[in-house]
N, C-alpha and C positions, 0 to 999 in steps of 0.2 A: 584544571582546577588547582594543581599543586604549585608550590612555591617554585619560581623560575630557577633558582639555584639548585633545588633538588632535581628538577627536570633535566637541567644541564648535566648534573653528575650522573644521572641514570643513562643519558645518551652517551656520555664518555665511557661508562662502564660497559654498555652494550657494544661499543666499538672494539673493546678488547676481547670479545667472545670470538671463538673460532666459528666462521660462517657456516661450515658444513655441519658442525655439531649443533649449532643453533637451529638450523633448518631441520635436522633430524629430530630434535626435541619438539619443534613446532608440529612436524608431521605426526609424531606420536600423540601429541595432545589432541590434534584435530581428527585423528583417525580412530581413537579409542572410543568405544561405545559405552557411555555412562550407564546405560540400562543393563549391561552385563557386568561391569566392574563395581559400581557403587553398592549393589545389594550384598556384596561379599564383605563390605566393611563392617567390622564387629564392634569397634570401640566407639565411645562417645565422640561425636563429630560436630564441629562448629563451622558453618558456612558464613563467611562475611562477604557482603556485597555492598557496593555503593548505590545510593538511590538514583544516581545519574549514570550508572553504568549501562552503556548501550551495547557493549560486546557480550557481557554475561549479565543479563538483567536480573533484577530481584525475582521476577517470575521464574526465570531459569533456575535460580538458586533454590526456590521453593520446590520445583520439580525434581531437582537433584536430591534435595533433602528428603523428599518423599520416598526415595529409593534406599535411604540409609536408615536402618531401624532406630538407632539412638542418635538423632541429630537435631540440631537447632539452626535457625537462620537469624542473623542479625543484619539489618539494613543500616548502613551508615549514611546519615543525611549529608547532603551537599558533597558527596564523594563520587568519583567516576570509577573507571575500571581498575585503577590502582589506588584503592581506598587507603592503603597504608601510607601512600605519599600525600594524599589529599587531607586525611584526618588522622595523622599518626598517633596522637594522644588517645583518641577514642578507640581506635583499633587496638592499641597497646593495652588499654584498660580491659577491653573485652577478652583479649588473649590471656592477660595475667589472671583474671578471674577464672576463666575457663580452665587454664592449666593448673591452677591451685585447687579448684573444686571438682573439675571434670564435668561441669555442667553449669549453665547459667540459669538463674532464677527468673522466671517470667514475671 
């Protein structure tokens, strides 16, 4: 979904990562149990997910948010797993508002 130039830059950036460190980070992400970690989050939390994300679906974001006491979910239309690359303006607007106010108005 994202601009081809942005995708090309992301690939170039990923090539500069240390392979072992990247694999360690991915292992940590995939082995951490959200059901034990997320309920410990105490601050206001915003989950942003793309409507076309097949890796972390909007339904998965809803389930994660249900574990965080003060959280909200926003689904970005026409965005995939990397919503920030697909819809940078919309994601930026949500983040700016959330960071300024600490909450989004429904």
